[in-house]
Backbone as CSV, one residue per row, in Angstrom:
resi,resn,N_x,N_y,N_z,CA_x,CA_y,CA_z,C_x,C_y,C_z
1,MET,-11.084,-3.829,-26.361,-10.998,-4.269,-27.362,-9.388,-4.115,-28.260
2,ALA,-8.645,-5.198,-28.392,-7.612,-4.959,-29.154,-6.858,-3.970,-30.016
3,GLU,-5.798,-3.996,-29.902,-5.329,-2.914,-30.584,-5.343,-2.332,-32.234
4,GLN,-5.251,-2.202,-33.650,-5.553,-2.737,-34.570,-4.190,-3.488,-34.698
5,HIS,-4.457,-4.016,-35.654,-3.576,-5.094,-36.760,-4.425,-5.895,-37.787
6,GLU,-3.559,-5.807,-38.657,-4.043,-7.271,-39.854,-4.241,-8.590,-38.935
7,THR,-4.716,-9.413,-39.812,-4.922,-10.746,-38.963,-5.640,-11.225,-40.512
8,HIS,-5.130,-12.575,-41.147,-5.726,-13.453,-41.542,-7.018,-14.711,-41.340
9,ARG,-7.533,-14.812,-41.195,-8.878,-15.819,-40.800,-9.173,-17.022,-41.989
10,PRO,-9.236,-18.045,-41.601,-9.660,-19.265,-42.538,-11.273,-18.785,-42.591
11,HIS,-11.768,-18.971,-43.907,-13.287,-18.586,-43.950,-13.988,-19.131,-43.536
12,ARG,-15.353,-18.715,-42.579,-16.076,-19.597,-41.664,-17.559,-18.958,-42.548
13,THR,-18.509,-20.093,-42.331,-19.712,-19.455,-42.551,-20.455,-18.845,-41.405
14,PHE,-21.557,-18.140,-41.851,-22.199,-17.132,-41.089,-22.964,-17.871,-39.923
15,GLU,-23.408,-18.834,-39.867,-23.709,-19.743,-39.437,-22.616,-20.160,-37.868
16,ASP,-21.970,-20.549,-38.626,-20.821,-20.986,-37.142,-20.411,-19.459,-36.714
17,LEU,-19.917,-18.133,-36.948,-19.818,-17.290,-36.979,-20.679,-16.519,-35.599
18,VAL,-21.402,-16.623,-35.876,-22.490,-16.129,-35.437,-23.316,-16.905,-34.164
19,ALA,-22.957,-17.988,-34.147,-23.273,-19.376,-32.698,-22.161,-18.828,-31.916
20,GLU,-20.700,-18.779,-32.568,-19.472,-18.186,-32.020,-20.020,-17.215,-30.893
21,GLY,-20.598,-16.431,-31.609,-20.534,-14.405,-31.203,-22.169,-14.705,-29.944
22,ALA,-22.800,-15.646,-30.334,-23.763,-16.432,-29.442,-23.274,-17.065,-28.195
23,SER,-22.263,-17.668,-28.362,-22.378,-18.467,-26.847,-20.931,-17.649,-25.983
24,VAL,-20.435,-17.410,-26.355,-19.455,-16.277,-25.507,-19.987,-15.835,-24.314
25,PRO,-19.779,-16.000,-23.126,-19.553,-15.170,-21.906,-19.665,-13.642,-22.228
26,THR,-20.279,-12.842,-21.499,-20.267,-11.475,-21.509,-20.304,-10.761,-20.475
27,GLU,-20.530,-12.054,-19.142,-20.012,-10.852,-17.580,-18.390,-9.696,-18.263
28,GLY,-18.408,-9.127,-17.349,-17.343,-7.951,-16.976,-17.025,-7.481,-18.049
29,TRP,-15.847,-6.664,-17.259,-15.181,-5.963,-19.264,-14.209,-6.832,-19.412
30,ASP,-13.678,-7.609,-19.585,-12.530,-8.365,-20.159,-12.999,-8.316,-21.989
31,PHE,-11.997,-7.605,-22.817,-12.717,-7.186,-24.465,-11.415,-8.574,-25.159
32,SER,-10.572,-9.087,-24.270,-9.633,-10.213,-25.051,-10.037,-10.633,-25.616
33,TRP,-11.216,-10.999,-25.918,-11.465,-12.395,-26.970,-12.012,-11.697,-28.347
34,PHE,-11.878,-10.581,-28.307,-11.777,-9.821,-29.301,-11.068,-10.357,-30.330
35,GLU,-9.351,-10.206,-29.638,-7.950,-10.241,-30.930,-8.511,-11.319,-31.843
36,GLY,-7.877,-9.418,-32.346,-7.616,-10.881,-34.339,-9.371,-10.737,-35.040
37,ARG,-10.527,-10.145,-34.054,-11.393,-10.177,-34.447,-12.083,-8.986,-34.486
38,ALA,-11.990,-7.893,-33.946,-12.470,-6.897,-33.593,-11.225,-5.553,-33.035
39,THR,-11.432,-4.322,-33.370,-10.057,-3.200,-32.977,-10.845,-2.277,-32.509
40,GLU,-10.389,-1.222,-31.326,-10.554,-0.448,-31.361,-9.621,0.702,-31.062
41,ALA,-9.211,2.234,-31.278,-8.021,2.888,-30.884,-8.324,2.956,-29.257
42,ARG,-7.655,3.513,-29.324,-7.555,3.709,-27.541,-7.781,5.502,-26.905
43,PRO,-8.517,5.652,-26.312,-8.133,7.141,-26.000,-6.794,7.978,-25.266
44,SER,-5.876,8.941,-26.338,-4.842,8.478,-25.839,-4.434,9.667,-24.343
45,TRP,-5.280,9.415,-23.257,-5.375,10.306,-22.111,-4.997,8.411,-21.179
46,GLY,-5.128,7.773,-21.757,-5.059,6.075,-20.926,-5.284,6.534,-19.417
47,TYR,-6.651,6.430,-19.180,-7.159,6.332,-18.145,-7.110,5.252,-17.324
48,ALA,-6.793,4.295,-17.371,-6.788,3.549,-16.081,-5.283,3.603,-15.193
49,THR,-4.185,4.095,-16.378,-3.175,3.996,-15.789,-3.018,5.602,-14.959
50,SER,-3.732,6.413,-16.109,-4.149,7.711,-14.303,-4.767,7.460,-13.426
51,MET,-5.881,7.051,-13.738,-6.619,6.442,-12.160,-5.790,5.963,-11.286
52,ALA,-4.812,4.790,-11.121,-3.421,3.999,-10.834,-3.013,5.398,-10.042
53,GLU,-2.582,6.431,-11.156,-1.469,7.995,-9.749,-2.654,8.398,-8.786
54,ARG,-3.738,8.701,-9.594,-4.634,8.944,-8.012,-5.396,8.148,-7.298
55,LEU,-5.008,7.274,-7.711,-5.378,5.667,-6.204,-4.436,6.175,-5.176
56,GLY,-3.073,6.770,-5.627,-1.450,6.435,-4.491,-1.630,7.521,-3.591
57,ARG,-3.052,8.533,-4.014,-2.758,10.131,-3.905,-4.296,10.066,-2.682
58,ALA,-5.465,8.880,-2.712,-6.557,8.837,-2.109,-6.283,8.428,-0.724
59,SER,-7.604,8.567,-0.311,-7.846,7.926,0.539,-8.544,6.959,1.364
60,ALA,-9.724,7.321,0.516,-10.874,6.613,0.505,-12.026,6.748,-1.279
61,VAL,-11.552,6.291,-1.592,-11.903,5.326,-2.964,-13.506,5.028,-3.143
62,LEU,-13.845,5.292,-4.194,-15.281,4.697,-4.607,-14.902,4.227,-6.018
63,ASP,-15.250,3.175,-6.237,-15.553,3.359,-8.014,-16.906,2.704,-8.692
64,ILE,-17.442,3.346,-9.656,-18.711,3.827,-9.372,-18.862,2.619,-10.602
65,GLN,-20.462,1.348,-10.294,-20.518,0.171,-12.054,-19.143,0.168,-12.678
66,THR,-18.170,-0.586,-11.445,-17.775,-1.760,-11.632,-17.074,-2.234,-12.953
67,GLY,-18.500,-2.558,-13.355,-18.333,-4.174,-14.385,-18.222,-5.157,-13.329
68,GLY,-16.736,-5.835,-14.389,-16.455,-7.572,-13.599,-15.234,-7.101,-12.488
69,GLY,-14.836,-5.396,-12.338,-13.907,-4.894,-11.435,-12.080,-5.109,-12.692
70,GLU,-12.105,-5.466,-13.607,-11.183,-5.196,-14.580,-10.506,-3.626,-14.542
71,VAL,-10.640,-2.728,-14.438,-10.009,-1.372,-14.971,-9.825,-1.451,-13.388
72,LEU,-10.120,-1.370,-12.280,-9.976,-1.251,-11.084,-8.990,-1.840,-10.606
73,ASP,-9.384,-3.057,-10.952,-8.418,-4.056,-10.951,-6.494,-3.276,-11.144
74,PHE,-6.549,-3.484,-12.341,-5.830,-2.751,-13.224,-5.226,-1.832,-12.253
75,ALA,-5.740,-0.974,-11.877,-5.026,0.721,-11.720,-4.435,0.277,-9.998
76,LEU,-5.314,-0.796,-9.050,-4.639,-1.036,-8.133,-3.330,-1.867,-7.789
77,ALA,-3.316,-2.547,-8.925,-1.733,-3.246,-9.404,-0.987,-2.146,-9.698
78,LYS,-1.589,-1.263,-10.265,-0.024,-0.269,-11.256,-0.032,1.219,-10.011
79,ALA,-1.195,1.191,-8.945,-0.958,1.738,-8.265,0.231,2.312,-7.668
80,PRO,1.164,3.518,-6.887,2.418,3.458,-6.361,2.136,3.147,-4.950
81,LYS,0.962,3.750,-4.449,0.356,3.232,-3.134,-1.461,2.578,-2.716
82,ARG,-1.813,2.283,-2.225,-2.831,1.578,-2.286,-4.205,2.867,-1.488
83,PRO,-4.778,2.874,-1.847,-5.639,3.465,-0.717,-6.474,2.550,0.300
84,PRO,-6.389,3.843,1.270,-6.328,2.467,2.649,-8.013,1.798,2.597
85,LEU,-8.989,2.552,1.793,-10.203,2.529,1.692,-10.730,2.192,0.051
86,ALA,-10.976,1.336,-0.506,-11.499,1.415,-1.581,-12.730,0.493,-1.295
87,VAL,-13.955,1.202,-2.300,-15.207,0.131,-2.647,-15.992,0.421,-4.064
88,ALA,-16.053,-0.586,-4.438,-17.193,-0.518,-6.076,-18.136,-0.800,-5.737
89,THR,-19.243,-0.897,-6.947,-20.726,-0.384,-6.532,-20.839,-1.554,-8.054
90,GLU,-21.720,-2.239,-8.274,-21.955,-3.020,-8.921,-23.515,-3.446,-9.758
91,GLY,-24.803,-3.268,-10.681,-26.015,-3.373,-10.454,-25.827,-4.237,-11.453
92,TRP,-25.363,-5.614,-11.969,-25.344,-6.653,-12.481,-25.402,-7.630,-11.937
93,PRO,-25.939,-8.354,-11.141,-25.521,-9.689,-10.328,-24.446,-10.530,-11.473
94,PRO,-24.441,-11.407,-12.297,-22.942,-11.808,-12.730,-21.903,-11.079,-12.871
95,ASN,-22.306,-9.556,-13.097,-20.645,-8.794,-12.434,-20.874,-8.858,-11.184
96,VAL,-21.637,-8.547,-10.250,-21.003,-9.010,-9.173,-19.745,-9.555,-8.380
97,ALA,-20.688,-10.893,-8.910,-19.711,-12.137,-8.578,-18.937,-12.134,-9.200
98,LYS,-17.927,-11.578,-9.973,-17.129,-12.047,-10.684,-16.343,-10.614,-10.334
99,ALA,-16.740,-8.872,-10.243,-16.171,-8.498,-9.386,-15.155,-8.611,-8.438
100,THR,-16.399,-9.404,-7.396,-15.829,-9.655,-6.228,-14.630,-10.885,-6.246
101,ALA,-14.906,-11.724,-7.090,-13.794,-12.581,-6.872,-12.369,-12.060,-7.133
102,LEU,-12.217,-11.229,-7.716,-10.901,-10.191,-8.539,-10.487,-9.409,-7.419
103,LEU,-11.698,-8.482,-7.138,-11.298,-7.597,-6.397,-11.347,-7.442,-5.008
104,ARG,-11.327,-9.230,-4.310,-11.909,-9.414,-2.853,-9.639,-9.515,-2.488
105,PRO,-9.171,-10.271,-2.995,-8.019,-9.994,-3.138,-7.195,-8.587,-2.748
106,ARG,-7.892,-7.771,-3.387,-6.913,-6.445,-2.764,-7.710,-5.385,-2.213
107,GLY,-8.471,-6.124,-1.245,-9.366,-5.419,-0.372,-10.325,-4.414,-0.544
108,VAL,-10.992,-4.493,-2.361,-12.084,-3.409,-2.250,-13.601,-4.559,-1.827
109,ALA,-14.675,-3.743,-1.469,-15.515,-4.849,-1.043,-16.188,-4.280,-2.317
110,VAL,-17.208,-5.282,-2.537,-18.149,-4.768,-3.935,-19.824,-5.332,-3.218
111,VAL,-19.916,-3.471,-3.627,-21.642,-3.410,-3.436,-22.420,-3.313,-4.198
112,ALA,-23.432,-4.372,-3.872,-24.567,-4.609,-4.755,-25.507,-3.406,-5.299
113,ALA,-25.774,-2.528,-5.998,-26.347,-1.073,-6.381,-26.954,-1.011,-7.450
114,PRO,-27.996,-1.052,-7.353,-28.951,-0.588,-8.961,-28.484,0.535,-9.540
115,GLU,-27.504,0.292,-10.736,-27.712,1.725,-11.291,-28.593,2.828,-11.326
116,ASP,-29.945,2.745,-10.912,-30.425,4.446,-11.410,-30.521,4.353,-9.514
117,ALA,-30.121,4.094,-8.284,-30.647,3.882,-7.304,-29.692,4.955,-6.933
118,PRO,-29.533,5.435,-5.324,-28.728,6.412,-4.488,-27.460,5.398,-4.118
119,LEU,-27.030,5.942,-4.152,-25.666,5.346,-3.596,-25.424,5.358,-2.449
120,PRO,-25.175,4.054,-1.787,-25.276,3.420,-0.572,-24.365,3.773,0.326
121,PHE,-23.681,5.053,0.645,-23.412,5.517,1.520,-23.350,7.421,1.655
122,ALA,-22.496,7.282,3.082,-22.618,8.142,3.556,-22.558,9.909,2.962
123,ASP,-22.932,11.154,2.958,-22.206,12.627,2.678,-21.202,12.140,3.205
124,ALA,-20.386,12.616,2.076,-18.782,12.713,2.090,-17.749,12.023,2.822
125,ALA,-18.165,10.899,1.936,-17.454,9.534,2.393,-16.014,9.226,1.437
126,PHE,-16.102,9.542,0.917,-14.824,9.236,-0.749,-13.804,10.763,-1.091
127,ASP,-12.555,10.499,-1.003,-11.770,11.513,-1.466,-11.858,11.758,-3.249
128,LEU,-12.199,10.656,-3.492,-11.646,10.080,-4.321,-12.482,9.148,-5.621
129,VAL,-13.907,9.476,-6.533,-14.902,8.594,-6.616,-14.323,8.577,-8.492
130,VAL,-14.162,7.445,-8.961,-13.916,6.705,-10.576,-15.190,5.866,-10.942
131,SER,-15.134,6.536,-12.400,-16.192,4.962,-13.019,-15.784,5.192,-14.286
132,ARG,-15.762,4.245,-15.500,-15.486,4.270,-16.827,-16.789,3.362,-17.334
133,HIS,-17.348,4.425,-18.237,-18.220,3.874,-19.429,-19.388,3.856,-17.883
134,PRO,-19.830,4.929,-17.206,-21.371,4.401,-16.281,-22.229,5.004,-17.396
135,VAL,-23.815,4.018,-17.431,-24.078,4.423,-17.924,-24.951,5.515,-17.914
136,ARG,-25.576,5.929,-16.734,-25.476,7.739,-16.719,-24.416,7.768,-15.099
137,PRO,-24.446,9.241,-15.832,-23.556,9.821,-13.947,-24.464,10.566,-13.372
138,HIS,-24.860,10.133,-12.185,-25.838,10.384,-11.153,-25.083,11.744,-10.604
139,TRP,-25.424,13.016,-11.070,-24.291,13.775,-10.903,-24.267,14.332,-9.140
140,GLU,-25.649,14.331,-8.649,-25.675,15.046,-7.428,-25.496,13.693,-6.890
141,GLU,-25.577,12.063,-6.873,-25.438,11.811,-5.740,-23.613,11.372,-6.495
142,ILE,-23.184,11.244,-6.993,-21.444,11.658,-6.953,-21.202,12.965,-6.245
143,ALA,-21.724,13.569,-6.192,-20.822,15.115,-5.416,-21.757,14.636,-3.800
144,ARG,-22.791,14.657,-3.912,-23.235,13.981,-2.487,-22.180,13.122,-1.589
145,VAL,-21.691,12.323,-2.013,-20.538,11.276,-1.417,-19.677,12.213,-0.977
146,LEU,-18.858,12.977,-1.989,-17.677,13.176,-2.281,-17.460,14.518,-1.561
147,GLN,-15.769,14.176,-0.430,-15.374,15.705,0.351,-15.490,16.191,0.025
148,PRO,-15.665,17.693,0.705,-15.476,18.685,0.086,-13.177,19.112,-0.530
149,GLY,-13.463,19.183,-2.297,-12.183,19.309,-2.108,-12.186,17.677,-2.744
150,GLY,-12.611,16.853,-2.923,-12.852,15.457,-3.768,-12.669,15.201,-4.864
151,THR,-12.406,14.324,-6.029,-11.888,14.643,-6.956,-12.927,13.100,-7.975
152,TYR,-14.000,13.739,-8.451,-14.127,12.768,-9.709,-13.528,12.617,-10.713
153,PHE,-13.212,11.212,-11.056,-11.858,11.089,-11.759,-13.166,10.038,-13.050
154,ALA,-13.140,10.605,-14.528,-13.990,9.530,-14.811,-14.163,9.458,-16.394
155,GLN,-13.901,7.902,-17.291,-14.362,8.076,-19.045,-15.669,7.709,-19.041
156,HIS,-15.885,8.595,-19.887,-17.704,8.394,-20.522,-17.684,7.828,-21.196
157,VAL,-18.744,7.471,-22.070,-19.378,7.372,-23.594,-19.809,8.762,-24.403
158,GLY,-19.185,8.571,-25.342,-20.095,9.845,-25.891,-21.237,10.163,-26.881
159,PRO,-21.493,11.328,-27.189,-22.307,10.942,-28.426,-22.465,10.583,-29.648
160,GLY,-23.475,9.756,-29.785,-23.080,9.128,-31.573,-22.559,7.819,-31.405
161,SER,-21.662,7.385,-30.000,-20.616,5.951,-29.999,-21.316,5.163,-30.818
162,VAL,-20.314,4.779,-31.874,-20.769,3.341,-32.872,-21.935,3.346,-33.459
163,PHE,-22.085,4.584,-33.701,-23.738,4.705,-34.927,-23.280,3.855,-35.779
164,GLU,-22.533,4.027,-36.519,-22.746,3.522,-37.232,-23.427,2.504,-37.142
165,LEU,-22.549,1.181,-36.589,-23.312,-0.302,-35.808,-24.952,0.035,-35.562
166,VAL,-24.448,0.833,-34.477,-26.155,1.386,-34.295,-27.446,0.891,-35.161
167,GLU,-26.908,2.092,-36.118,-27.737,2.625,-37.515,-28.431,1.339,-38.752
168,HIS,-27.429,0.990,-38.614,-27.306,-0.786,-39.489,-28.526,-1.670,-38.767
169,PHE,-28.486,-1.470,-37.534,-29.508,-1.881,-37.413,-30.865,-1.974,-36.862
170,LEU,-31.185,-0.328,-36.504,-32.380,0.304,-35.852,-32.895,1.586,-37.252
171,GLY,-31.763,1.950,-37.537,-32.356,2.593,-38.880,-31.687,4.063,-38.175
172,PRO,-31.638,4.625,-39.084,-31.272,6.675,-38.510,-32.003,6.915,-37.729
173,GLN,-31.397,7.219,-36.707,-31.986,7.704,-34.888,-31.966,9.260,-35.084
174,PRO,-32.825,9.458,-34.492,-33.490,11.033,-34.413,-31.971,11.837,-33.213
175,ASP,-32.100,13.838,-33.664,-30.822,14.458,-33.643,-30.795,14.086,-31.459
176,GLU,-32.024,13.794,-30.939,-31.917,13.576,-28.923,-31.240,12.106,-28.996
177,VAL,-31.439,11.405,-29.855,-30.661,10.392,-29.351,-29.052,10.126,-29.689
178,ARG,-29.116,10.850,-30.986,-27.710,11.094,-31.766,-26.633,12.001,-30.652
179,GLY,-27.480,13.015,-29.856,-26.593,13.808,-28.952,-27.015,13.613,-27.535
180,GLY,-27.431,12.600,-26.742,-27.171,11.880,-25.814,-26.047,11.787,-25.436
181,ARG,-25.703,11.938,-24.171,-24.236,11.525,-23.703,-23.022,12.650,-24.107
182,HIS,-23.746,14.029,-24.311,-22.855,15.403,-25.147,-22.195,15.213,-24.156
183,PRO,-20.677,15.839,-24.487,-20.192,16.677,-23.039,-20.178,17.718,-22.629
184,GLU,-20.624,18.624,-23.132,-20.735,20.129,-22.955,-22.414,19.708,-21.928
185,ARG,-23.597,18.875,-22.483,-24.370,18.956,-21.738,-24.391,18.570,-19.959
186,GLU,-23.134,17.347,-20.047,-23.008,16.251,-19.083,-21.761,17.660,-18.223
187,ARG,-20.845,18.464,-18.991,-20.455,19.518,-18.110,-20.715,20.445,-17.466
188,ALA,-22.878,21.231,-18.293,-23.624,21.699,-17.248,-24.091,20.697,-16.053
189,ASP,-24.603,20.035,-16.415,-25.030,19.025,-15.273,-24.406,18.732,-14.008
190,ALA,-23.412,18.757,-14.085,-22.253,18.739,-13.311,-21.955,19.330,-12.508
191,GLU,-21.850,20.604,-13.320,-21.915,21.666,-12.258,-23.263,22.417,-11.880
192,ALA,-24.322,21.736,-12.480,-25.569,22.297,-11.280,-25.631,21.519,-10.466
193,ALA,-24.214,20.464,-10.401,-24.720,19.300,-8.731,-23.623,20.081,-8.233
194,GLY,-23.249,21.264,-8.379,-21.920,21.656,-6.988,-20.701,21.510,-7.668
195,LEU,-20.444,20.393,-8.659,-19.094,20.462,-8.964,-18.502,21.658,-9.821
196,ASP,-17.481,21.512,-9.858,-16.262,22.551,-10.596,-15.556,21.511,-11.437
197,VAL,-15.640,21.764,-12.491,-15.203,20.882,-14.102,-13.145,21.797,-14.463
198,VAL,-12.782,20.595,-13.695,-11.288,21.061,-13.993,-10.718,20.983,-15.587
199,GLU,-11.255,19.800,-16.142,-11.013,18.932,-17.635,-11.884,18.414,-18.084
200,LEU,-12.105,19.069,-19.157,-13.072,17.928,-20.309,-12.390,17.506,-21.577
201,ARG,-12.058,16.338,-21.783,-11.671,15.849,-22.885,-12.351,15.096,-23.613
202,ALA,-12.031,15.331,-25.163,-13.134,14.522,-25.863,-12.108,13.849,-27.537
203,GLU,-12.302,12.627,-27.535,-12.083,12.277,-28.791,-13.134,11.034,-29.577
204,ARG,-12.954,10.796,-30.609,-12.943,9.709,-31.623,-12.283,9.257,-31.979
205,LEU,-12.743,7.815,-32.006,-11.445,6.542,-32.056,-12.397,5.684,-33.136
206,ARG,-11.733,5.438,-33.931,-11.767,4.116,-34.547,-12.066,2.957,-33.909
207,MET,-12.585,2.217,-35.029,-13.617,0.660,-34.607,-13.106,-0.069,-35.453
208,GLU,-13.168,-1.033,-35.766,-13.132,-1.857,-36.974,-13.555,-3.590,-36.556
209,PHE,-14.663,-3.969,-37.201,-15.067,-5.037,-37.051,-15.204,-6.331,-38.551
210,HIS,-13.845,-7.551,-37.915,-13.757,-8.244,-39.205,-14.447,-9.358,-39.099
211,ASP,-15.296,-9.459,-38.515,-16.171,-10.645,-38.402,-17.413,-10.505,-38.108
212,ILE,-18.772,-11.398,-38.251,-20.084,-11.053,-37.589,-20.516,-12.376,-36.312
213,GLY,-19.225,-12.592,-35.662,-19.360,-13.290,-35.148,-18.831,-12.553,-33.644
214,ALA,-18.366,-11.344,-34.007,-17.313,-10.195,-33.768,-18.784,-9.086,-32.795
215,VAL,-19.694,-8.887,-34.155,-20.809,-8.027,-33.777,-22.038,-8.447,-32.923
216,VAL,-21.791,-10.246,-32.986,-22.499,-10.837,-32.247,-22.421,-10.246,-30.648
217,HIS,-21.088,-10.933,-30.656,-20.633,-10.166,-28.860,-20.777,-9.169,-28.862
218,PHE,-20.332,-8.119,-29.501,-20.505,-7.224,-28.980,-21.598,-6.475,-28.693
219,LEU,-22.686,-6.997,-29.940,-24.313,-6.532,-29.137,-24.895,-6.832,-27.863
220,ARG,-24.324,-8.177,-27.846,-24.321,-9.163,-26.594,-24.158,-8.265,-25.267
221,LYS,-23.046,-7.684,-25.594,-22.042,-7.116,-24.387,-22.415,-6.050,-23.990
222,VAL,-22.688,-5.353,-24.745,-22.830,-3.881,-24.745,-24.338,-3.786,-25.185
223,VAL,-25.029,-4.374,-24.452,-26.702,-4.186,-24.433,-27.135,-3.208,-24.887
224,TRP,-26.919,-1.559,-24.720,-27.544,-0.680,-24.546,-27.236,-0.048,-25.784
225,MET,-26.267,-0.669,-26.899,-26.462,-0.274,-28.630,-27.625,-0.856,-29.042
226,VAL,-27.582,-1.987,-28.604,-29.375,-2.396,-30.002,-30.124,-3.142,-28.640
227,PRO,-30.460,-2.378,-27.926,-31.834,-2.733,-26.344,-32.736,-3.982,-27.713
228,GLY,-32.512,-5.061,-26.459,-33.359,-6.549,-26.771,-32.631,-7.279,-27.894
229,PHE,-31.343,-6.845,-28.453,-30.176,-7.668,-29.642,-31.084,-8.827,-29.111
230,THR,-31.046,-10.328,-30.273,-30.952,-10.648,-30.324,-30.780,-11.642,-32.083
231,VAL,-29.893,-12.717,-31.872,-29.876,-12.696,-33.128,-31.443,-12.799,-34.162
232,GLU,-32.182,-14.166,-33.537,-33.519,-14.399,-34.513,-34.013,-12.905,-34.838
233,ALA,-34.165,-11.599,-34.072,-34.621,-10.630,-34.056,-34.347,-9.926,-35.318
234,TYR,-32.821,-10.039,-35.610,-31.917,-9.185,-36.028,-31.132,-10.322,-37.239
235,GLU,-31.536,-11.233,-37.306,-30.803,-11.565,-38.583,-30.847,-11.254,-39.722
236,PRO,-31.912,-11.038,-40.520,-31.899,-10.204,-42.066,-31.088,-9.388,-41.916
237,GLN,-30.748,-8.509,-40.685,-29.906,-7.314,-40.910,-27.764,-7.780,-40.292
238,LEU,-28.259,-8.845,-39.807,-26.633,-10.000,-39.543,-26.598,-10.140,-40.627
239,ARG,-27.332,-10.956,-41.349,-26.554,-11.473,-42.915,-26.232,-10.502,-43.825
240,ALA,-26.867,-9.721,-43.696,-26.238,-8.512,-44.620,-25.383,-7.525,-44.435
241,LEU,-25.047,-7.410,-43.511,-23.727,-7.141,-43.184,-22.657,-7.802,-43.067
242,HIS,-22.894,-9.497,-42.769,-21.338,-10.825,-42.765,-21.284,-10.498,-43.917
243,ARG,-22.609,-10.251,-45.404,-21.905,-9.913,-46.930,-21.590,-8.612,-46.859
244,ARG,-21.542,-7.703,-46.604,-20.915,-6.540,-46.644,-19.197,-7.036,-46.109
245,ILE,-19.689,-7.593,-45.296,-18.171,-7.320,-44.851,-17.098,-8.382,-45.268
246,GLU,-17.560,-9.492,-45.870,-16.701,-10.546,-46.683,-16.288,-9.650,-47.679
247,ASP,-17.719,-8.656,-48.578,-17.181,-8.368,-50.063,-16.569,-7.164,-50.049
248,GLU,-16.737,-6.525,-48.968,-15.226,-5.201,-49.065,-14.416,-5.221,-47.110
249,GLY,-14.637,-5.920,-46.618,-13.446,-5.888,-45.517,-14.044,-5.259,-44.659
250,PRO,-13.251,-5.106,-43.054,-13.860,-4.701,-41.929,-15.014,-3.656,-42.390
251,PHE,-15.749,-3.720,-41.491,-16.873,-2.780,-41.230,-16.007,-1.751,-39.868
252,VAL,-16.404,-0.382,-40.349,-15.340,0.543,-39.635,-16.694,1.456,-39.019
253,ALA,-16.416,1.894,-37.472,-17.487,2.296,-36.964,-15.856,3.535,-36.140
254,HIS,-17.300,3.897,-35.564,-16.392,5.180,-34.741,-16.848,4.999,-33.386
255,SER,-15.926,4.914,-32.038,-16.956,5.641,-30.524,-15.861,6.904,-30.205
256,THR,-16.428,7.211,-29.343,-16.962,8.266,-28.455,-16.354,8.015,-26.988
257,ARG,-15.593,8.565,-26.942,-15.425,9.040,-25.259,-14.833,10.300,-25.003
258,HIS,-15.128,11.248,-23.360,-14.856,12.003,-22.958,-13.809,12.089,-21.458
259,LEU,-12.957,12.385,-21.748,-12.464,12.877,-19.958,-12.614,13.714,-19.205
260,PHE,-13.537,13.155,-17.821,-13.852,14.260,-17.271,-13.141,13.941,-15.427
261,ASP,-12.960,15.551,-14.856,-11.734,15.535,-13.843,-12.724,16.132,-13.018
262,ALA,-13.567,16.362,-12.094,-14.237,18.089,-11.853,-13.844,17.855,-9.927
263,ARG,-14.340,18.272,-9.534,-13.641,18.870,-8.398,-15.503,19.421,-7.287
264,LYS,-15.492,18.752,-6.320,-16.400,19.774,-5.020,-15.158,21.008,-4.759
265,PRO,-15.808,21.774,-4.405,-15.183,22.720,-3.954,-15.273,22.305,-2.511
266,GLY,-14.502,23.064,-1.431,-14.230,23.472,-0.372,-12.608,23.020,-0.283
267,THR,-12.404,23.174,1.563,-11.253,22.661,1.657,-11.063,21.221,1.780
268,PRO,-10.422,20.042,1.536,-10.113,18.529,1.885,-9.606,18.781,3.546
269,GLN,-10.266,17.527,3.815,-10.920,17.362,5.167,-9.691,15.700,4.997
270,THR,-9.124,16.506,6.868,-7.676,15.783,7.037,-8.427,14.877,7.983
């Protein structure tokens, strides 16, 4: 989403806004449609730029769950040197096609692989594995495909992310749901898989939704927030939130993000 700034939009009806939000394509991780309609503060560490620096030092790179390939494409464009080998995986067919079209010109092969399946690569195949917002990190598989001395560098979604919005639609969530994706729990899982966590940073970031169309598009795009979301199923909650935005201004929520820098023990291969 765009950086925060004030905007003035002509008044539009609930029906018009919802229809627009429901019609916009959701493939990939390009959030430019939200410009002027929703905002999200960015983590201080600048993940894509930091990834670019690491790409310049790597020889074989795997990007897990690349989405539409936008983040890897950006990082490769910024990298001081392209790695000799770069591969990406993606599980959603529309994104596989989008990522292939975007990344093929950069020499990146996109492999269709379900998110919950073993990674389709040999042991110790990569010296750098990256991922931005994986649905769930498969630590044993990440450790397996990393070379000794290799690095996993990723930005994960944290616990209770955007739960102000989630709970508006689903009601209060139990502690085990709110605490899912906790960075310390993921640290323990990474270490149990044999990785050394070099750095783990977490931040809570302000989000604003300026109209109900942006909410509809967000929930269609980030499908795990409100599973099975449709406008028809949640029309009462959408209408209530539309009135709230009109009466009180932007709906405020908070995303949570954490940065993982983990290393597989051993001497790097030459």
